[in-house]
KEFI-914023 format. One record per residue: residue in three letters; x, y, z of N, C-alpha, C in turn. Coordinates in pm, whole numbers, plus 32768, in hexadecimal, padded with zeros to 4 digits. Layout:
BEGIN
ALAXYZXYZXYZ...
***
This chain:
BEGIN
MET7A86952C77D47B09950977E67B229572782BILE7B7C953278A87B909561791A7C2D95BA791DASP7C1F964A79297C9B9685791F7CF9967579B8ILE7D72962D798D7DA595FE7A227DE396977A42GLY7E1D96DF79F07E77979F79FB7DE997D57A5BALA7D4497AF7A277D1097F27A777CF897C97B05ILE7D16974B7B447CF997297BA97D8A971F7C09PHE7DF897057BCB7E7C97167BFB7EC197867BB9PRO7EDE97F27BC27F66985C7B837FAE981E7B7ELEU800498457AC7806B97E57AC680D797DE7B25PHE810998787B54815F98707BC8814098037C31LEU80C697D37C6280C0977A7CAD80CA96F57C86MET80D496B37C0D80D196287BC5814695F07BF7PRO81D296507BF7823A95CB7C25824295A07C9CALA8214961A7CD481CD96187D9B818D95897DCBALA80F8958B7D67809F950E7D4C80E4947C7D06PHE813B94847CB58166941D7C9381DD93FF7D02LEU821D94317D4A828394257DAE821293F47E2DLEU81C9942A7E55817F94007EDA814093747E9APHE810593507E2680D992CA7DF48142925F7E14VAL81A992767DD2821E922C7DCE825292047E61SER823E925A7EA4824E923D7F4481E4920B7F95PHE818292077F7D810B91C57F9B813C91457F53LEU813E91167EE6816790907ED581BD90797F1EALA824390957EE8829890517F65829890477FF1PHE824B90948027822D907B80D081DF8FFA80ABLEU81658FE5807C810C8F5E808981608EF8804FVAL81C18EEC7FF482158E787FF6825B8E578036SER82A08EDA809F82FA8EBA811482988E708162ARG820B8E8B818F81D08E4C81EC81C48DB981C7PHE81758DB7813F81528D5080F981C08CC180DBILE822C8CB580DE82958C7680E2827F8C1F814BPRO82BD8C6D819382E88C38823F827F8BE28271PHE81D98C22823981788BC08272815E8B2F822ELEU818E8B29818F81768ACE815E81F88A6E818AVAL828A8AA181AB82D88A6181D982A78A0A824ESER825F8A7082C882358A28833181CD89BE8308ARG817289B582B18108898A82BD813D89228255PHE8182892681EC819588BB8198821D888A81BCGLY826088B4820E82FF88AC81EB8338882E81D6ASP82FB87A481F98356873781A98331873480F8SER82B7877080D582BD87428054832587A87FECPHE835F8810805983D788628004847C87FC801AASN846A878F807D84E5874680A484BC86C08095PRO847486848043843F85D4807684AD858B8074GLY850B85AA80538567851680A985AC85318143SER8568857781638586858E81F7854A852E8270ASP84D7850C8237849584B58289845D842F825EPHE84E18408821E84D8836881DE8556831581F0ALA85678291821885E3825681F985AD81CF81B8PHE8610818B816986238107815985D580B881C7SER85938042818B856C7FEF821085A57F5F820FGLY85FE7F6681C886447ED581B685E87E578164SER85E97DD8818985BA7D88813285297D8B8156LEU84DE7D5E80CA844E7D6380E884257CE48116LEU847D7C7C814A843B7BE98184847F7BD4820FTHR845A7BEB8290848F7BAF82F684CD7B1A82BBPRO853F7AFE832585897A8E832685327A2D8311ALA84D97A0F83668444799D836B842A799382D0GLU83FC7A1482B383CF7A1C820F841079F181C2ARG84817A2781B884E979FA8159851679588123SER8509791281B0854778A681C484CC7839817EPHE845278A681BC83D6782E8196839E785280C7TYR83F378D980A883E378E88033843578977FB5GLY84A7785F801784FD78087FCB84DC77A07FA3VAL847F7758801C844176E57FE883BE76F27FBALEU835F775B7FC682E877407F5F82FF773A7EC3THR838477AE7EB4839C779D7E4083B376F57DFFGLN83F776CC7E5B840E76337E01836675DE7E1AALA833A75F67E7A82BA757C7E8C824E75C97E1EILE826B761B7DEB81E176397D98820275FF7CFAASP819175F17CBE819D75C67C2781FD76357BF2SER824675FE7B6D829376727AFF823B76B17AD2ASN81C176AF7AC58174771A7A83813A77927ADDTYR816777787B3D814D77F17BA181C2785F7C01VAL81A878C17C09821879037C5E81F679347CC9VAL8228796C7D1C821D799F7D9682367A4B7DB6LEU81D47A717DCC81E27B1F7DE481EB7B137E78PRO82417B5F7ECF824E7B8B7F53820C7BEB7F56LYS81B37C017FC581907C8E803D81477CF17FC0VAL80E97CB27F9280AF7CCF7F2C7FE07D457F67ARG7FDA7D827F3A7F8A7DD77F6F7EF17DC37F47VAL7E897D7D7FDE7E257D5C7FC87DBE7D947F52ALA7DCE7E1B7F2D7D6F7E4C7EDA7DB17E477E47ASP7E217E117E597E417DF07DB97DF97D737D9EVAL7DEA7D307DEF7DBE7C977DB27D197CA57DC6ILE7CF47CEF7E1C7C5D7CD27E4E7C287D477DEBTHR7BAF7D367DAF7B567DCE7D967AD07DD87DF1VAL7ADD7E267E267A437E557E6C79DE7E737E01LYS797B7E2C7E1779047E437DDA78CE7ECB7DDDGLY786D7EEF7D7B78307F737D7D77D97F597DF6SER77C57FAA7E4577687F9E7EC577647FF87EF1LYS771080247F4076E4809C7FB7776C80AF8015ASP77978040802C780A804D80807891804B8021ARG788E807D7FB1790C80207F6B799780777FADGLN797881187FDC7A12813880027A0481038076ALA79C580F980C379EB80AC81617A17801C813CASN79F57FE780F07A387F3E80D77AAB7F4880C3PHE7ACE7FAB804B7B3D7FB6801B7BBA800E8090ASN7B71802A80D17BF3807B81387C20801A818DLYS7BB47F9D81B47BE87F1B81FE7C477EE781B6ILE7C607EF681357CBF7E8981097D4C7EC680DDALA7D247F5380BE7DA17FBD80787E197F9880BBMET7E1F7FAB81527E977FB081857EB57F0981BBLYS7EAA7EB681857EB57E2A81B17F257DEF813EHIS7F447D8081707FAA7D3A80D37F9D7CAA8116PHE7F8C7C7E80A57FA77BD080A2803A7B9E80B8ASP80707B6F80FC81077B1E80FD81277AFB807EPHE80C37A8C806880F07A5E7FB880797A2B7F62VAL80987A947F0A80357A647E8C804879E47E1CVAL8016799E7E10804A79207DC17FFF793F7D2CCYS8077797E7CAF801479977C2F8023793D7BD1ASP7FEF79327B89800C790E7AD8807979347A9ASER80DB78FF7A65814079367A598147795879E8GLN80FC7954797E80C079857903809D7A337904THR801E7A0A796D7FBC7A7579697FAE7AB679DEPHE80167A927A4780097ADF7AD07F9E7AF07B10THR7F347A7F7ADC7EA57A847B237EB17A1E7BADPRO7EA17A807C0E7EA27A2D7C927E5C79B77C9AGLN7E8E79197CBA7E5078C97CEF7E2A78B47D79TYR7E7D78CF7DE47E6B78E47E517ED479147EB0ILE7EA579097F417ED579727F6F7F1C79037FF7VAL7F95792980027FF678E7808C7FF0794F80F1GLU7FD27952816B7FE6799581CF803E79398241LEU80B6799582728111794282CC80EE79738357ASN80CA78F583B28096793584288106793C8486ASP814B799284C2819C798885368155797B85BASER81A97991861A815F79A286B7810B7A1B86C5SER812A7A99865F80E47AF98674804D7AF18659HIS802D7A6C860F7F9C7A5A85C47F3A7A1B8649LEU7F7679FD86B27F5579E187407F0D7A568760ASN7F267ACA874A7ED87B2587717E557B38875AGLN7E047B93879D7D777B91878C7D647BF086FFSER7DA87C6286F07D967C97866E7DD07C588617ARG7E387C0486067E557BDF85A77DF67B678575LYS7DB17B3785ED7D437A9585B57D057AF2856EMET7CD37B5E85947C607BAC853F7C747BF884DDARG7CED7C1884A57D177C1D842E7D247BB983D1ASP7D437B2784097D617AB283B27CDC7A9E835CGLU7C7A7A9C83D47BED7A5C83DC7BC97ACA8360PHE7BCF7B6383697B887BB4831B7BE67B96828BLEU7C6C7B6D82897CA27B51821E7C4D7AD081C8TYR7C537A7882237C2179F4820C7B7D7A3981A1SER7B517A7081E97AC17A7281B67AAB7ADB814AVAL7B117B4A81687B2E7B9480CB7B4C7B2A803FCYS7BA27AD1805F7BE57A6C7FE07B627A197FC8ARG7B1179C480427AB0796280257A4679A57FC5SER7A207A2F7FD579A27A857FB77A007A9C7F14ALA7A637AC87EF47AA07AC97E8C7AC07A4D7E39GLY7AAB79BE7E5C7AEA796F7E357B4879457E04ILE7BD679547E587C63792F7E797C7D79077EF5PRO7CA778937ED37CDB78487F597D2D789C7FBCPHE7D377868800D7D80789F80A67DB7785A80E8ILE7E28783480C97E6C77D981057ED478008190GLN7EBE780982047EF4780182957F9777918295MET800577AE828A8065777A82D980A377928352LYS80D2775A83B28107778E841E81AB77928412VAL81D477E3844A826877E9843582A47786847AGLN82F87733844C835D76E7849E83F276F58495THR844676B884AB84F476CD84B7851F76958458GLY84C07638840E850576068384848B75BD8336TYR849275D182A48427759B825C8444751E8213SER83EC74D481D483EB7487818A83CE747F8105VAL83ED749B80A983D274B38019832D74778025ALA835173FF802382C573797FFC827573A68067ALA827E73B180DA823D73B4813181E4743D8125VAL821974C7810581E6753280DB818475088039ALA81E174E67FE7815074CA7F6F8101745C7FA6GLY811873F68002808C73B78035800473F9805AILE8044745080B97FEA7497811D7FC674FA80B5ILE7FF8752680377F8E75907FEE7F6075637F7BARG7F6C74BD7F5F7F0474747F297E9B74487F63THR7E7274157FCE7E6F740C80367DDA74748054GLU7E147510806E7DCF756F80697D7A75B37FE9LEU7D97758B7FAC7D5875A07EF97CF175427EE9THR7CF974E67F027CC674647EF37C30747C7F52GLU7C4074877FED7C0374CA801A7B9D755C7FF0SER7BF975AC7FF47B9676047FCC7B4D76317F31LEU7B5975AF7ECD7AEF75A17E867A7A75477E9BTHR7A6F74F37F0A7A1174CE7F0F79B775187F97
***
């Protein structure tokens, strides 16, 4: 056993303790500003966030109202659903890369069974932004992902007004075609 008294004479013990406490205080005084500068946002998370308002654009809200009337009463419409919550990436060597491709994307509307909330088909509302090449590529990608997963993917164009009967007819036609 080590005899502390032999290493530090008793009269130096309080001074060593004071020196040790001072050293700790110095480290803390240097470490806290470092943490604040490095991770400052985590100390005040409310400063960088703001409420963004409605989940749906006015065009999406208008279409949502018609879509909920156009579907069978055994279904429910969920807006803005993350693709990765509907589509599972199969285990493969590219699993993480494939997951990353869908993780930050969402479907405009997912029509689900009202009892089980199992997705039945996807409805994408295409406005003028879908004429851009990048949006076309995104839509083609989502279509291929849905086709691979076996879930119908229906694209509808934004209009100034919608007929419930017309939307229901388009959905019936698209679902019939997806089965063939």
